[in-house]
Backbone bond lengths (Angstrom), bond angles and torsions (degrees), N, CA, C in turn:
res aa  C-N    CA-C-N  psi(-1)  N-CA   C-N-CA  omega(-1)  CA-C   N-CA-C  phi
1 M - - - 1.447 - - 1.568 113.21 -
2 K 1.309 118.00 133.06 1.438 121.28 -172.21 1.565 109.09 -147.22
3 R 1.299 114.75 174.52 1.492 121.09 177.70 1.538 110.30 -63.16
4 D 1.280 119.31 139.15 1.481 125.42 -178.24 1.489 102.53 -78.59
5 S 1.348 124.14 68.29 1.419 122.51 -179.08 1.461 113.76 -64.85
6 S 1.384 120.61 -25.67 1.528 120.17 179.87 1.449 114.32 -62.12
7 S 1.400 117.38 -28.91 1.399 121.46 -175.18 1.633 114.64 -111.54
8 C 1.258 112.01 16.19 1.508 121.22 -177.63 1.518 110.66 -113.82
9 D 1.347 111.55 154.27 1.419 117.61 168.87 1.485 110.89 -112.48
10 T 1.336 120.91 -152.06 1.485 120.85 -176.18 1.489 113.08 -85.68
11 Y 1.336 123.37 -3.39 1.396 127.59 -178.24 1.559 107.38 -79.93
12 N 1.289 115.02 153.64 1.426 122.67 178.01 1.598 105.28 -107.22
13 Y 1.333 109.33 95.15 1.472 117.47 -173.56 1.540 110.85 -76.83
14 G 1.256 118.39 -5.97 1.462 121.76 173.69 1.667 115.66 -90.08
15 D 1.268 108.72 3.83 1.526 118.16 -174.59 1.470 110.80 -104.52
16 S 1.371 119.29 129.90 1.443 123.51 -175.71 1.550 108.46 -68.78
17 A 1.290 120.29 -27.84 1.433 119.79 -178.38 1.486 111.87 -65.56
18 Y 1.352 116.34 -32.59 1.529 119.91 -178.56 1.519 106.33 -70.05
19 W 1.317 121.59 -40.43 1.381 123.71 179.34 1.468 115.46 -73.74
20 D 1.288 116.78 -35.36 1.460 118.21 174.99 1.528 112.46 -60.37
21 S 1.372 115.21 -46.82 1.402 123.15 174.72 1.524 111.53 -56.70
22 K 1.285 116.81 -45.63 1.477 120.37 -174.19 1.483 108.66 -65.41
23 Y 1.342 120.05 -40.66 1.528 122.47 -173.56 1.480 106.48 -77.92
24 L 1.327 120.88 -26.89 1.398 122.08 171.64 1.510 115.79 -65.21
25 C 1.331 114.09 -43.00 1.453 122.63 -177.43 1.522 109.47 -79.93
26 E 1.342 119.63 -33.69 1.520 123.08 -175.57 1.542 108.07 -124.92
27 P 1.283 119.87 73.81 1.452 123.38 -174.66 1.526 117.56 -69.46
28 G 1.388 112.44 -16.01 1.468 119.16 -178.99 1.491 115.36 -65.20
29 P 1.271 122.54 143.21 1.457 123.03 -178.80 1.478 112.35 -59.29
30 F 1.362 118.47 143.68 1.443 123.42 -176.27 1.599 107.40 -148.65
31 D 1.300 113.84 126.36 1.505 114.11 174.44 1.570 107.52 -107.33
32 W 1.318 111.62 122.30 1.530 120.18 176.74 1.497 110.40 -66.63
33 Y 1.338 109.82 141.49 1.521 115.51 169.96 1.556 116.16 68.49
34 Q 1.293 116.45 -71.81 1.468 120.82 -172.29 1.477 109.56 -139.87
35 R 1.281 116.55 146.94 1.481 122.96 175.41 1.657 107.78 -87.64
36 Y 1.290 116.89 165.64 1.513 121.38 -177.87 1.519 108.69 -58.11
37 S 1.370 116.84 -40.80 1.528 118.09 -175.05 1.429 109.01 -59.12
38 A 1.357 127.11 -29.30 1.448 126.17 -176.50 1.556 105.80 -83.08
39 L 1.248 118.87 -34.00 1.434 127.21 -174.98 1.543 115.99 -85.68
40 R 1.253 112.77 -16.30 1.532 122.45 -171.03 1.525 108.85 -54.85
41 P 1.358 120.55 -45.01 1.450 118.30 -175.51 1.488 114.52 -62.50
42 F 1.288 116.54 -36.69 1.466 123.40 174.46 1.490 111.89 -70.85
43 I 1.276 118.56 -44.06 1.526 118.18 -178.88 1.453 113.11 -66.97
44 R 1.356 115.74 -41.39 1.387 119.31 179.51 1.610 110.38 -70.59
45 K 1.193 119.68 -25.47 1.499 124.62 178.13 1.517 111.85 -70.63
46 Y 1.307 111.81 -41.59 1.464 120.09 -166.98 1.621 113.29 -106.48
47 I 1.316 115.57 -20.29 1.490 118.77 -172.56 1.488 108.20 -129.71
48 S 1.323 116.26 118.89 1.512 118.49 179.89 1.547 106.16 -76.21
49 T 1.328 106.80 159.92 1.547 112.22 178.97 1.479 115.76 -69.96
50 S 1.413 119.42 -15.18 1.346 122.44 178.66 1.558 113.28 -93.30
51 S 1.274 115.10 1.21 1.434 124.41 -179.73 1.546 109.43 -62.81
52 R 1.335 118.04 146.14 1.442 123.41 167.52 1.546 105.13 -88.95
53 V 1.329 109.29 116.19 1.567 114.23 -172.83 1.506 110.59 -112.85
54 L 1.326 114.15 144.74 1.479 121.56 178.50 1.533 102.76 -117.18
55 M 1.352 116.89 117.76 1.464 126.02 171.55 1.487 111.79 -93.42
56 V 1.311 119.73 105.16 1.500 119.57 -173.60 1.536 106.93 -90.48
57 G 1.326 118.08 143.16 1.497 120.67 179.69 1.503 108.95 59.98
58 C 1.254 118.74 52.72 1.476 120.92 -172.03 1.586 111.38 -73.29
59 G 1.324 117.15 -23.75 1.443 116.59 -172.61 1.491 120.44 49.85
60 N 1.299 117.89 -136.05 1.466 120.95 175.96 1.509 109.10 -116.29
61 A 1.417 113.73 28.90 1.474 113.41 -178.91 1.512 114.09 -74.68
62 V 1.308 117.24 160.73 1.477 122.89 -179.93 1.538 110.93 -92.24
63 M 1.371 120.14 1.39 1.422 116.81 -175.30 1.413 114.75 -60.43
64 S 1.279 124.47 -39.69 1.434 125.14 -176.65 1.654 108.28 -65.24
65 E 1.286 113.46 -42.75 1.423 120.48 176.29 1.516 109.98 -58.42
66 D 1.393 118.86 -44.79 1.521 119.41 177.59 1.534 111.35 -65.05
67 M 1.344 115.59 -36.09 1.484 117.40 173.42 1.491 114.11 -58.09
68 V 1.335 116.84 -46.68 1.455 118.85 176.22 1.520 112.80 -60.76
69 K 1.209 119.99 -40.61 1.467 123.34 173.73 1.478 111.14 -61.11
70 D 1.354 118.24 -23.78 1.481 123.22 -178.01 1.518 110.80 -93.51
71 G 1.410 114.58 3.50 1.419 115.61 175.68 1.500 117.69 108.42
72 Y 1.389 116.11 -4.12 1.502 119.26 -177.19 1.553 103.61 -74.34
73 E 1.381 116.72 141.40 1.425 124.43 -167.16 1.537 116.05 -109.46
74 D 1.356 120.10 -16.63 1.427 120.73 -169.72 1.570 110.69 -153.34
75 I 1.301 116.84 92.77 1.523 119.15 -171.73 1.653 102.03 -124.52
76 F 1.329 110.65 122.58 1.546 118.46 166.00 1.427 104.86 -96.75
77 N 1.316 113.42 132.18 1.515 121.08 174.86 1.578 110.62 -116.49
78 I 1.301 111.69 129.20 1.518 116.66 -179.03 1.522 110.37 -124.29
79 D 1.304 115.10 149.38 1.473 120.48 176.65 1.523 111.30 -156.11
80 I 1.304 116.31 148.78 1.493 118.99 -177.85 1.565 112.52 -78.44
81 S 1.334 114.19 -9.10 1.432 123.38 -178.87 1.560 113.97 -93.01
82 S 1.286 119.03 108.98 1.442 118.67 -178.44 1.489 109.68 -70.29
83 V 1.269 120.25 -24.23 1.534 123.09 174.75 1.523 108.46 -62.33
84 A 1.378 116.88 -53.05 1.453 121.08 176.54 1.595 113.86 -55.07
85 I 1.262 114.04 -48.68 1.422 121.63 -178.92 1.527 112.85 -57.32
86 E 1.305 116.30 -50.74 1.457 119.33 179.88 1.482 112.94 -63.85
87 M 1.419 115.00 -39.00 1.397 119.29 176.43 1.526 115.73 -59.77
88 M 1.359 113.90 -44.18 1.505 116.91 178.05 1.544 113.60 -76.20
89 K 1.347 115.95 -25.36 1.459 115.50 176.24 1.605 111.64 -61.64
90 K 1.347 111.06 -40.81 1.393 118.22 -177.90 1.636 110.41 -71.46
91 K 1.300 111.00 -41.20 1.551 116.32 -173.90 1.575 107.62 -70.62
92 C 1.318 116.97 -32.44 1.470 114.99 -168.07 1.602 103.15 -115.44
93 A 1.290 121.68 22.26 1.449 121.17 174.55 1.556 116.78 -50.07
94 H 1.398 109.36 -33.18 1.504 113.48 -176.44 1.458 113.94 -89.58
95 I 1.332 119.28 9.58 1.468 122.95 178.38 1.457 110.73 -116.24
96 P 1.386 112.56 94.08 1.541 118.86 -177.19 1.494 118.53 -57.10
97 Q 1.371 113.21 -21.38 1.505 115.09 -179.72 1.447 114.31 -75.85
98 L 1.304 117.97 -2.26 1.564 122.32 -175.25 1.475 105.27 -122.53
99 K 1.380 106.60 131.34 1.596 116.99 172.49 1.550 102.33 -123.91
100 Y 1.341 111.97 145.83 1.387 122.28 176.89 1.533 114.44 -125.79
101 L 1.337 116.32 130.58 1.549 123.17 -176.49 1.432 107.43 -137.45
102 K 1.404 114.75 141.63 1.444 122.01 173.50 1.495 101.56 -80.50
103 M 1.361 116.39 130.59 1.515 119.20 178.48 1.468 109.35 -168.93
104 D 1.405 112.18 152.12 1.444 120.61 179.02 1.462 107.31 -101.14
105 V 1.362 118.46 126.58 1.511 121.67 -172.68 1.576 108.05 -66.66
106 R 1.309 118.82 -11.16 1.502 118.83 -179.91 1.522 108.19 -82.71
107 D 1.362 119.34 -12.78 1.502 120.67 179.40 1.469 103.83 -150.89
108 M 1.377 114.76 96.89 1.489 122.22 176.85 1.526 109.42 -107.28
109 S 1.289 116.80 33.19 1.488 119.93 -175.50 1.560 112.86 -61.09
110 F 1.331 116.31 -12.82 1.408 118.20 174.65 1.551 113.37 -55.18
111 F 1.360 111.88 -30.94 1.507 118.80 -179.10 1.498 107.13 -101.63
112 P 1.400 112.17 142.40 1.433 117.98 177.30 1.496 112.06 -75.39
113 D 1.352 119.47 169.97 1.464 126.55 178.14 1.546 106.12 -59.61
114 E 1.413 110.84 141.25 1.429 121.32 169.80 1.573 112.71 60.99
115 S 1.315 111.64 42.43 1.522 118.37 -176.58 1.517 113.17 -85.04
116 F 1.320 111.93 -18.03 1.542 110.61 -171.41 1.605 111.36 -133.29
117 N 1.314 110.20 152.60 1.438 118.96 176.51 1.579 111.52 -84.27
118 S 1.300 118.28 -31.33 1.440 123.36 179.74 1.514 111.93 -145.73
119 V 1.330 116.55 148.28 1.420 127.92 167.50 1.526 112.73 -120.80
120 I 1.312 120.02 128.96 1.398 124.92 175.83 1.509 110.72 -114.11
121 D 1.291 112.34 134.94 1.471 121.75 -173.23 1.474 109.53 -133.23
122 K 1.315 122.39 105.93 1.413 124.82 -173.71 1.619 103.53 -114.95
123 G 1.332 118.43 79.57 1.393 122.15 170.94 1.540 113.51 98.52
124 T 1.368 116.51 -2.38 1.511 116.94 -176.06 1.519 113.60 -75.18
125 L 1.311 120.85 -38.56 1.406 126.09 172.88 1.500 109.11 -59.84
126 D 1.299 115.31 -40.96 1.497 122.79 -178.94 1.515 108.07 -64.45
127 S 1.411 118.74 -38.78 1.429 120.86 179.77 1.520 107.00 -63.36
128 L 1.329 121.84 -47.88 1.434 124.71 -174.44 1.599 107.57 -62.88
129 M 1.285 116.38 -35.62 1.466 118.90 -175.31 1.528 109.98 -74.71
130 C 1.323 120.85 -5.22 1.373 128.33 174.87 1.602 111.99 -109.26
131 G 1.267 110.96 14.83 1.487 118.87 179.46 1.486 114.08 -107.95
132 T 1.292 116.14 -168.94 1.501 120.72 178.93 1.542 105.19 -87.99
133 N 1.323 118.03 151.58 1.463 119.99 -176.09 1.488 117.03 55.93
134 A 1.394 115.93 31.19 1.398 123.86 -172.12 1.578 113.45 -47.93
135 P 1.275 122.37 -53.95 1.480 120.59 -179.49 1.564 112.88 -56.11
136 I 1.312 117.26 -40.45 1.499 120.40 -179.53 1.443 107.42 -70.65
137 S 1.321 120.77 -44.97 1.490 123.51 178.00 1.527 111.76 -56.91
138 A 1.295 116.73 -45.97 1.490 118.19 -179.11 1.529 109.37 -67.76
139 S 1.250 120.65 -42.48 1.418 123.36 177.18 1.571 113.43 -55.23
140 L 1.393 112.08 -47.12 1.447 114.44 179.39 1.466 111.72 -63.92
141 M 1.391 117.65 -42.19 1.468 118.93 177.85 1.500 115.37 -59.28
142 I 1.344 116.49 -49.30 1.526 120.29 -179.41 1.556 109.53 -60.88
143 E 1.268 114.99 -36.52 1.534 117.36 179.02 1.516 111.58 -64.46
144 E 1.309 110.81 -45.50 1.499 116.65 179.24 1.530 115.74 -67.65
145 V 1.303 116.75 -33.48 1.427 122.64 170.16 1.480 112.33 -59.00
146 S 1.329 113.03 -50.71 1.525 120.62 -175.41 1.551 104.09 -65.17
147 R 1.302 120.33 -39.22 1.464 117.66 -178.25 1.498 111.40 -65.82
148 L 1.256 117.94 -35.97 1.522 121.58 -172.83 1.501 110.50 -79.87
149 L 1.310 116.02 -19.58 1.582 116.87 -175.77 1.532 108.44 -81.79
150 K 1.295 118.83 142.01 1.421 124.43 169.58 1.547 104.38 -73.26
151 P 1.380 116.17 149.48 1.474 118.47 170.73 1.539 114.13 -45.28
152 G 1.270 118.88 134.37 1.404 120.65 -173.56 1.493 114.02 79.87
153 G 1.300 120.56 -3.51 1.447 122.51 172.41 1.465 119.86 -64.34
154 I 1.297 117.94 160.86 1.503 123.61 -173.72 1.506 114.02 -109.01
155 Y 1.265 120.66 120.41 1.474 123.99 167.06 1.519 108.87 -97.14
156 M 1.364 122.35 107.31 1.372 121.60 178.82 1.487 114.08 -99.20
157 L 1.361 120.28 107.52 1.407 125.55 -176.22 1.450 116.17 -99.83
158 I 1.306 119.23 116.66 1.475 120.69 178.59 1.562 104.14 -106.80
159 T 1.277 113.78 125.79 1.539 119.38 -168.11 1.465 114.42 -150.59
160 Y 1.309 121.24 167.34 1.374 127.80 165.25 1.481 114.94 -88.69
161 G 1.404 113.76 -9.19 1.428 116.31 -169.39 1.565 110.51 -88.00
162 D 1.338 111.93 129.57 1.506 116.82 177.41 1.561 110.11 -77.77
163 P 1.298 119.45 171.15 1.434 121.60 -176.50 1.486 115.15 -52.82
164 I 1.346 118.69 -31.97 1.485 121.11 -177.44 1.498 111.44 -61.24
165 V 1.341 117.00 -34.97 1.443 120.85 -173.62 1.515 111.21 -103.34
166 R 1.274 117.98 -15.69 1.481 120.05 -178.24 1.606 114.55 -103.74
167 I 1.346 115.51 -46.36 1.473 118.16 -178.27 1.511 112.73 -48.07
168 P 1.387 119.52 -43.91 1.504 120.18 -176.20 1.512 111.25 -56.52
169 H 1.337 120.74 -30.66 1.393 123.52 -178.62 1.530 115.22 -62.51
170 F 1.390 113.59 -24.64 1.476 116.12 -177.49 1.534 111.76 -87.04
171 H 1.361 118.08 -1.22 1.446 122.73 -177.93 1.552 103.57 -89.34
172 Q 1.215 118.14 81.07 1.467 119.16 176.27 1.579 109.51 -130.07
173 E 1.282 113.20 143.73 1.448 118.63 178.09 1.580 111.29 -58.77
174 G 1.367 114.02 126.66 1.521 116.79 -177.22 1.478 113.53 95.92
175 C 1.305 117.89 -11.67 1.521 122.45 -177.67 1.506 107.75 -109.75
176 S 1.201 119.24 133.62 1.479 126.82 175.13 1.464 111.64 -142.41
177 W 1.340 113.21 123.42 1.471 120.01 -175.92 1.572 116.08 -132.95
178 K 1.243 116.79 151.57 1.446 121.84 165.04 1.515 106.98 -111.18
179 I 1.297 116.91 126.49 1.394 124.42 -167.08 1.554 112.42 -122.32
180 K 1.318 115.06 135.44 1.447 125.72 166.89 1.565 109.16 -117.86
181 L 1.278 111.81 146.78 1.525 115.45 178.12 1.518 111.18 -125.32
182 Y 1.235 112.29 133.62 1.516 122.92 170.18 1.435 113.24 -116.18
183 I 1.296 122.18 147.32 1.514 124.34 178.42 1.530 108.58 -126.53
184 I 1.312 116.11 124.71 1.458 122.09 177.97 1.463 111.49 -126.02
185 P 1.350 118.42 145.46 1.440 120.74 179.53 1.588 110.57 -71.41
186 R 1.382 113.37 156.77 1.408 118.56 178.43 1.580 108.58 -64.10
187 P 1.329 118.62 161.68 1.442 121.83 -174.69 1.583 107.46 -63.60
188 G 1.291 114.85 136.85 1.500 122.98 177.83 1.424 113.29 74.48
189 F 1.306 121.89 13.50 1.494 122.83 174.82 1.524 109.99 -63.14
190 Q 1.293 114.12 136.69 1.399 121.28 170.15 1.449 116.48 -127.33
191 R 1.410 115.75 135.20 1.478 119.11 176.89 1.482 113.27 -50.65
192 P 1.334 126.69 144.90 1.337 124.19 174.41 1.516 113.42 -56.22
193 G 1.286 120.70 131.69 1.427 124.34 -178.91 1.498 113.19 84.60
194 S 1.393 119.19 -2.13 1.495 120.09 -178.66 1.443 110.38 -101.91
195 S 1.336 120.25 146.04 1.397 126.32 177.77 1.527 113.14 -93.94
196 S 1.330 115.92 0.74 1.476 117.48 -177.95 1.547 110.58 -136.20
197 S 1.230 116.40 165.56 1.413 118.10 -178.51 1.567 113.89 -70.89
198 S 1.332 116.63 150.52 1.437 119.69 -175.93 1.484 111.11 -56.17
199 S 1.330 111.68 138.48 1.491 118.10 -178.15 1.552 110.64 -100.62
200 K 1.360 112.25 -0.76 1.523 114.44 179.70 1.429 111.01 -62.40
201 L 1.426 116.26 142.82 1.429 121.89 175.20 1.507 109.38 -87.46
202 Y 1.360 115.29 140.24 1.444 120.45 -172.45 1.555 106.87 -124.06
203 L 1.360 115.71 32.20 1.459 121.31 -174.94 1.501 113.29 -95.20
204 E 1.402 117.17 -0.99 1.488 120.91 175.82 1.485 107.78 -99.32
205 P 1.314 113.81 139.40 1.493 120.36 175.29 1.530 112.90 -64.31
206 V 1.360 112.44 151.88 1.482 118.02 -173.77 1.533 106.94 -88.09
207 P 1.360 118.36 131.78 1.479 119.03 179.54 1.554 107.06 -64.51
208 L 1.327 116.50 136.88 1.444 118.08 179.58 1.513 107.12 -125.37
209 T 1.358 116.18 161.26 1.374 121.66 177.16 1.595 110.62 -78.18
210 E 1.344 112.14 170.22 1.529 115.01 -177.84 1.556 112.68 -58.12
211 R 1.290 113.72 -27.17 1.514 119.21 175.86 1.506 115.57 -81.34
212 G 1.334 113.86 -2.68 1.465 121.24 179.00 1.462 114.24 82.37
213 M 1.439 117.24 24.39 1.479 125.50 -179.35 1.485 110.57 -98.27
214 L 1.307 119.53 159.19 1.418 123.71 165.68 1.514 111.09 -57.99
215 P 1.397 118.96 147.07 1.518 116.49 178.07 1.365 112.52 -68.03
216 P 1.346 125.10 148.47 1.386 130.35 177.96 1.572 111.72 -49.40
217 G 1.243 118.83 132.78 1.451 120.86 -178.49 1.486 118.03 82.90
218 F 1.363 114.16 -0.07 1.506 118.85 -174.90 1.584 108.19 -62.29
219 V 1.230 119.93 130.72 1.386 122.18 -178.12 1.645 112.91 -117.15
220 L 1.269 118.35 125.65 1.498 121.23 178.21 1.431 109.23 -75.34
221 E 1.319 117.46 132.47 1.471 121.09 173.24 1.614 109.85 -63.41
222 D 1.315 111.57 -41.96 1.480 118.39 175.50 1.608 107.21 -110.92
223 P 1.271 118.06 116.22 1.532 117.05 -177.63 1.521 109.43 -63.57
224 D 1.316 121.72 -22.02 1.462 122.67 -177.48 1.614 107.85 -104.83
225 S 1.308 115.75 35.61 1.495 116.92 -178.76 1.458 109.77 -64.41
226 H 1.365 114.14 167.22 1.440 125.12 172.80 1.581 106.54 -105.75
227 Y 1.312 111.08 138.19 1.454 123.05 177.36 1.495 112.09 -97.05
228 I 1.355 121.29 126.64 1.456 122.93 174.34 1.492 107.87 -111.24
229 Y 1.347 113.23 116.05 1.456 120.59 176.91 1.574 107.10 -99.81
230 I 1.325 117.04 124.75 1.498 122.37 173.52 1.484 104.01 -103.58
231 C 1.284 119.21 106.00 1.489 124.42 -176.83 1.537 106.29 -112.49
232 K 1.403 104.67 117.55 1.570 109.52 -178.73 1.565 105.77 -105.03
233 K 1.378 111.81 126.32 1.472 118.62 -176.97 1.517 108.65 -71.39
234 M 1.347 111.80 126.41 1.490 119.00 176.95 1.675 106.98 -99.18
235 H 1.244 112.54 166.44 1.466 117.14 169.00 1.460 111.75 -58.93
236 A 1.363 118.55 144.10 1.438 121.28 179.85 1.516 111.63 -52.57
237 T 1.334 116.50 128.58 1.434 123.16 169.74 1.468 112.89 -135.50
238 P 1.298 120.93 170.01 1.464 122.29 176.65 1.558 109.26 -58.19
239 P 1.304 116.59 148.65 1.448 121.91 179.79 1.472 113.26 -55.69
240 L 1.379 116.47 133.83 1.459 120.03 179.16 1.546 111.91 -99.11
241 P 1.279 120.13 161.18 1.504 119.99 179.51 1.549 113.31 -69.13
242 A 1.248 115.27 -14.52 1.516 119.02 178.98 1.520 107.29 -158.49
243 A 1.360 110.86 162.35 1.508 118.25 179.64 1.570 105.77 -69.03
244 I 1.261 114.31 141.18 1.434 121.73 -178.60 1.543 110.16 -74.45
245 M 1.220 118.45 122.15 1.470 120.94 -178.32 1.554 109.56 -96.50
246 D 1.286 120.71 116.34 1.393 127.41 -167.90 1.560 108.74 -90.03
247 P 1.297 121.32 107.35 1.497 120.49 -178.36 1.472 113.22 -78.65
248 T 1.343 120.56 -5.69 1.407 120.95 -177.64 1.567 110.26 -109.88
249 T 1.305 116.59 164.85 1.424 118.38 178.81 1.561 108.69 -82.50
250 P 1.290 118.68 120.06 1.541 119.99 178.72 1.481 109.63 -68.99
251 D 1.401 113.79 155.81 1.421 120.66 177.75 1.568 110.62 -67.02
252 I 1.276 115.84 145.73 1.456 119.79 172.31 1.518 111.10 -58.87
253 V 1.274 117.88 134.34 1.479 117.33 177.47 1.500 110.93 -74.11
254 Q 1.349 114.54 127.74 1.489 119.57 177.69 1.545 112.59 -91.71
């Protein structure tokens, strides 16, 4: 496991100073990768509205606000940027379903074990993979996410990382997951030669090999697609040679 240098530039996306500066210069709301409307089918399928949800790396995105409008009742939002957190505290002070805390995903010891039914990560692991000490940072984050989830809880990871660079991060002592993978095109993607957005449905999981990799010869319709990993926390078991790929639809976490 190493730094995702192919998708990084010279910025240290794991550093709070970078994000503080960014949110001071660009205070307007911004949702990385995908908006709630595109992710809603997956969120509604795997996360019940009564779930206690942790949104890691929330930034100044409106996704949590959209989830509340859609019936979600309890969402904790954390970010390493104090600028983003203070901004969102003021903006959402009238929304009791939302709480905002400054926190580093590599150390979430503020929360006790098994505090949440679900964790949503939209680009935060990717940010750590573009920072210094990337493998260590990723390992600490995944370990903390696993610790905070109740057994059967869902970690939903939205990322640019394909299984070759993401699945190995789930192989940690003490962590056990059943994983499904979905692949969706970036917003506004159009098939070559088409004047309209793709009408293909992306609501079926992608078949994976026994090692949790894409099948040989698998071709992405959009080369810059986003990968959605639905990771269900299992009871602690001895480490396995590969992540367990779940062929069935897991129950919604209550």
